C-alpha positions as CSV (number, residue, x, y, z in Angstrom):
1,M,0.3,0.1,0.0
2,K,1.7,3.4,-1.3
3,P,0.4,7.0,-0.3
4,S,-1.4,8.6,-3.1
5,I,-3.0,11.7,-4.1
6,W,-5.4,12.9,-7.1
7,T,-3.5,15.7,-9.2
8,D,-6.8,17.7,-8.7
9,A,-4.9,19.3,-5.7
10,F,-3.4,21.3,-8.2
11,V,-6.2,21.7,-10.8
12,E,-5.6,25.0,-11.7
13,L,-2.5,24.1,-13.4
14,E,-1.7,21.7,-16.3
15,L,-0.8,18.1,-15.7
16,E,3.2,18.2,-16.1
17,Q,3.2,21.3,-14.1
18,A,0.9,19.4,-11.2
19,L,3.7,16.8,-11.4
20,E,6.6,18.6,-11.0
21,K,5.0,20.3,-8.1
22,L,3.4,16.8,-6.5
23,A,7.0,15.3,-7.2
24,G,8.7,18.3,-5.5
25,V,6.7,17.7,-2.2
26,G,7.5,13.7,-2.3
27,W,4.6,12.3,-3.6
28,R,5.4,9.1,-5.9
29,T,2.0,7.5,-6.8
30,L,-0.7,9.6,-8.4
31,E,-4.4,9.3,-9.6
32,V,-4.7,11.9,-12.8
33,A,-7.8,13.8,-12.1
34,E,-10.6,14.1,-15.0
35,A,-9.9,17.5,-15.4
36,H,-6.5,17.0,-16.3
37,W,-6.9,14.4,-18.9
38,R,-9.9,16.0,-20.3
39,R,-7.6,19.1,-21.0
40,I,-5.0,17.1,-22.5
41,G,-7.9,15.6,-24.7
42,E,-8.3,19.3,-26.2
43,R,-4.6,19.4,-27.2
44,E,-3.6,18.7,-30.8
45,G,-2.5,15.2,-30.9
46,P,-3.4,14.1,-27.3
47,E,-2.0,10.9,-27.7
48,R,1.4,12.1,-28.1
49,A,0.6,14.7,-25.2
50,C,0.3,11.2,-22.8
51,E,3.4,9.8,-24.1
52,A,5.1,12.9,-23.1
53,V,3.2,13.2,-19.7
54,R,4.4,9.7,-19.4
55,R,8.2,10.2,-20.2
56,R,7.7,13.5,-17.6
57,A,6.6,11.4,-15.0
58,D,9.4,8.8,-15.4
59,D,12.3,11.4,-15.1
60,L,10.1,12.5,-12.2
61,G,10.1,9.2,-10.4
62,V,6.1,9.4,-10.3
63,A,3.5,6.6,-11.4
64,F,0.2,6.8,-11.7
65,A,-1.9,4.2,-9.9
66,Q,-5.3,5.6,-10.9
67,L,-7.4,7.8,-13.1
68,H,-10.5,9.3,-12.4
69,G,-12.7,8.2,-15.3
70,Y,-15.5,10.0,-17.3
71,S,-18.3,10.9,-15.2
72,F,-20.9,9.2,-17.6
73,D,-24.7,9.0,-16.2
74,F,-25.5,6.4,-18.3
75,C,-28.9,5.8,-16.4
76,N,-30.2,9.2,-17.4
77,P,-33.0,9.0,-19.6
78,D,-31.6,12.0,-21.6
79,A,-28.2,10.8,-21.8
80,D,-26.0,10.8,-25.1
81,T,-25.1,7.0,-24.6
82,A,-22.8,6.7,-27.7
83,A,-21.2,9.9,-27.0
84,G,-20.5,8.9,-23.3
85,L,-19.2,5.7,-24.5
86,E,-16.9,7.3,-27.1
87,T,-15.5,9.9,-24.6
88,T,-14.8,7.0,-22.0
89,I,-12.9,5.0,-24.2
90,R,-11.1,7.8,-25.3
91,S,-10.2,8.1,-21.9
92,L,-9.2,4.5,-21.3
93,N,-6.6,4.9,-24.2
94,Y,-5.3,7.6,-22.1
95,A,-5.1,5.8,-19.2
96,A,-3.4,2.9,-21.0
97,I,-0.5,5.1,-22.3
98,L,0.1,7.1,-19.0
99,G,0.5,3.6,-17.6
100,V,-2.4,3.9,-15.2
101,G,-3.4,0.7,-13.3
102,Q,-6.9,1.4,-12.5
103,Y,-9.6,3.4,-14.1
104,V,-12.3,4.6,-11.7
105,L,-15.6,4.7,-13.0
106,H,-19.0,5.8,-11.3
107,T,-21.8,3.4,-11.3
108,S,-25.0,5.2,-12.9
109,S,-28.5,5.3,-11.2
110,R,-31.4,7.1,-10.9
111,P,-33.5,7.2,-7.8
112,W,-36.4,5.1,-7.8
113,G,-38.9,3.4,-5.3
114,E,-42.1,4.0,-6.6
115,E,-42.0,2.7,-10.3
116,P,-42.2,-1.2,-10.8
117,G,-39.0,-2.8,-12.3
118,G,-36.8,0.3,-11.7
119,Y,-34.0,-1.4,-9.5
120,D,-33.6,-4.6,-12.2
121,Q,-33.8,-2.0,-15.2
122,V,-30.7,0.2,-13.7
123,R,-28.8,-3.0,-12.5
124,A,-28.8,-4.5,-15.8
125,L,-27.8,-1.1,-17.6
126,N,-24.8,-1.0,-15.3
127,R,-24.1,-4.7,-16.3
128,D,-24.4,-4.0,-20.1
129,I,-22.2,-0.5,-19.8
130,V,-19.5,-1.8,-17.3
131,G,-19.3,-5.2,-18.9
132,R,-18.6,-3.5,-22.9
133,L,-16.2,-1.2,-21.5
134,A,-14.3,-3.8,-19.5
135,E,-13.9,-5.5,-22.6
136,T,-12.0,-2.7,-24.2
137,A,-10.1,-2.2,-20.9
138,R,-9.0,-5.8,-21.2
139,S,-7.5,-5.2,-24.8
140,L,-5.4,-2.4,-23.0
141,G,-4.3,-4.0,-20.0
142,V,-6.4,-1.5,-18.0
143,G,-8.4,-2.5,-15.0
144,I,-11.7,-0.6,-14.1
145,A,-12.8,-0.2,-10.5
146,V,-16.2,0.9,-10.1
147,E,-16.8,3.2,-7.2
148,N,-19.5,3.1,-4.9
149,T,-21.8,6.3,-4.5
150,W,-24.3,7.2,-2.1
151,D,-27.9,6.9,-1.8
152,H,-30.9,8.9,0.0
153,P,-33.4,7.2,2.4
154,H,-36.2,5.0,1.4
155,P,-37.8,5.2,-0.9
156,R,-35.4,6.7,-3.0
157,R,-32.4,4.9,-3.5
158,R,-29.1,5.0,-5.9
159,F,-27.3,1.5,-7.0
160,G,-23.9,1.2,-6.5
161,T,-23.9,2.1,-2.7
162,T,-23.7,-1.1,-1.3
163,A,-20.8,-3.6,-1.1
164,E,-23.2,-6.1,-2.1
165,E,-24.3,-4.3,-5.1
166,L,-20.5,-3.9,-6.7
167,L,-19.9,-7.4,-6.1
168,W,-23.1,-8.3,-8.2
169,L,-21.7,-5.8,-10.9
170,V,-18.2,-7.1,-10.3
171,E,-19.2,-11.0,-11.0
172,Q,-21.3,-10.3,-13.6
173,T,-19.0,-8.7,-15.9
174,D,-15.6,-9.3,-15.8
175,P,-13.6,-10.3,-12.0
176,E,-10.3,-10.2,-13.8
177,V,-10.4,-6.8,-15.2
178,V,-13.5,-5.0,-13.3
179,G,-12.9,-4.7,-9.2
180,V,-14.0,-1.7,-7.0
181,C,-12.5,1.5,-5.8
182,W,-14.2,2.1,-2.4
183,D,-14.9,6.0,-1.7
184,T,-14.9,6.5,2.3
185,G,-16.7,10.1,2.1
186,H,-19.6,8.7,-0.2
187,A,-19.9,5.3,2.3
188,H,-19.9,7.9,5.4
189,I,-22.8,9.9,3.7
190,A,-24.4,6.7,3.4
191,G,-24.0,5.5,6.6
192,L,-22.4,2.2,6.2
193,D,-20.3,0.1,8.3
194,Q,-17.2,0.7,6.3
195,P,-14.5,-2.0,8.0
196,R,-17.3,-4.7,7.3
197,A,-17.9,-3.5,3.9
198,I,-14.0,-3.2,3.2
199,R,-13.9,-6.9,4.3
200,A,-16.8,-7.9,2.2
201,L,-15.2,-6.4,-0.7
202,A,-11.7,-8.0,-0.2
203,P,-11.3,-9.9,-3.4
204,A,-12.7,-7.2,-5.5
205,L,-10.9,-3.9,-4.0
206,R,-8.5,-2.7,-6.3
207,A,-8.8,1.4,-5.4
208,L,-9.2,3.7,-2.8
209,H,-10.6,7.5,-2.7
210,I,-9.6,8.5,0.9
211,Q,-11.7,11.6,2.3
212,D,-13.1,12.6,5.2
213,S,-16.7,14.7,5.8
214,D,-19.3,15.2,8.4
215,G,-21.7,12.8,7.0
216,T,-24.2,15.1,5.5
217,H,-22.4,15.7,1.9
218,D,-19.3,14.9,0.1
219,Q,-16.8,17.4,1.1
220,H,-13.2,15.8,0.2
221,R,-11.7,16.7,3.6
222,L,-8.4,15.4,4.9
223,P,-8.6,12.3,7.0
224,Y,-9.5,13.9,10.9
225,E,-11.1,16.9,9.6
226,G,-14.3,15.1,9.9
227,T,-16.1,12.1,11.5
228,I,-14.7,8.8,10.0
229,A,-13.8,6.6,12.7
230,W,-10.3,6.0,10.6
231,E,-8.8,3.4,13.1
232,P,-11.3,0.8,12.4
233,L,-11.3,1.2,9.0
234,L,-7.2,1.2,8.7
235,R,-7.2,-2.1,10.6
236,A,-9.7,-3.7,8.0
237,L,-7.5,-2.5,5.0
238,G,-4.6,-3.9,6.8
239,E,-6.3,-7.3,7.5
240,V,-7.6,-8.1,4.3
241,G,-4.2,-7.1,2.8
242,Y,-5.4,-4.3,0.3
243,D,-2.0,-3.3,-1.8
244,G,-3.1,-0.7,-3.9
245,A,-3.1,3.1,-3.7
246,F,-3.8,5.0,-0.5
247,N,-5.3,7.7,-2.7
248,L,-6.4,10.9,-0.9
249,E,-9.4,12.7,-2.7
250,V,-9.2,15.9,-0.8
251,G,-10.1,19.2,-3.0
252,G,-12.0,20.5,0.1
253,S,-8.8,21.0,2.3
254,V,-6.5,22.2,-0.4
255,H,-8.3,23.7,-3.4
256,R,-8.8,27.3,-1.0
257,V,-5.0,27.2,-0.1
258,P,-3.3,29.8,-2.3
259,L,-1.0,28.1,-4.7
260,P,2.3,29.3,-3.3
261,L,1.4,27.9,0.2
262,R,-0.5,24.3,-1.1
263,P,3.0,22.5,-1.1
264,T,3.2,23.2,2.9
265,R,-0.4,21.8,2.9
266,L,0.4,18.7,0.7
267,R,3.6,17.8,2.5
268,F,1.5,17.7,5.6
269,A,-1.1,15.5,3.5
270,L,1.8,13.1,2.5
271,E,3.0,12.9,6.1
272,L,-0.5,11.7,7.3
273,A,-1.0,9.3,4.7
274,T,2.5,7.8,5.3
275,T,1.3,7.5,8.6
276,M,-2.1,5.7,7.9
277,V,-0.7,3.5,5.6
278,A,2.1,2.6,8.3
279,E,-0.6,2.1,10.7
280,A,-2.7,0.1,8.2
281,M,0.4,-2.4,7.5
282,T,0.6,-3.3,11.2
283,Y,-2.5,-4.8,11.2
284,R,-1.7,-6.9,8.5
285,K,1.6,-8.1,10.4
286,E,-0.9,-8.9,13.8
287,K,-3.0,-11.0,11.5
288,K,-0.4,-12.9,10.2
């Protein structure tokens, strides 16, 4: 398990500049932000641009463990599915060129509860779309990590909130390619027992979005700035042997910090993530 952070920490900058800033702080493992690959996609020759970014990352000693994929709400009746698939596949190609291990993909949903068959329709559409994308990902050598969302109180639900739903989606598509990205902030809003969910997901857990909040909405704060109980969560990660990126998604704690001061904030974030990873690893040793 390695400390990681998304490049959105320097969302105002181009990806190459963000890499230099983060590497200068000491970060060596990163998640590529959606905003950054989108801007690369607007350049002339985006594939060549990705190759250049990969070379620069290699020079800096930085690796891309994850890439935040296209936020494609394919369950929306007004969604342009063909265009959404085209954008997602294009960004999967960028991920492959950049050497990304896991492409983080949101599930899609629409609130239901009143209409008959709504849940089954949403499940089937997620299975079909993720299954199609898994075929492309397999050919490119990139994994897909479907990310948990959060839902609303009964009767309005959103698919992809629980470990059970995510595991169903993995099994219904391609378990060798498709796994799970667990977002701690989303799970906190949903009021889930996170250590229990992590243990249930263990065989399929491929990526993390680590963030804190007060549980009312998505806030993307640093750990210990909200109300998540971190020690049981770290224990669960250690005991199941999670070995991916411990990736901070903490724009809420860094974006308001002026750019000249932001490296100081991110040095603290790196020290915090390193300490949390070390704690999780002690639980792995205890289990052995």
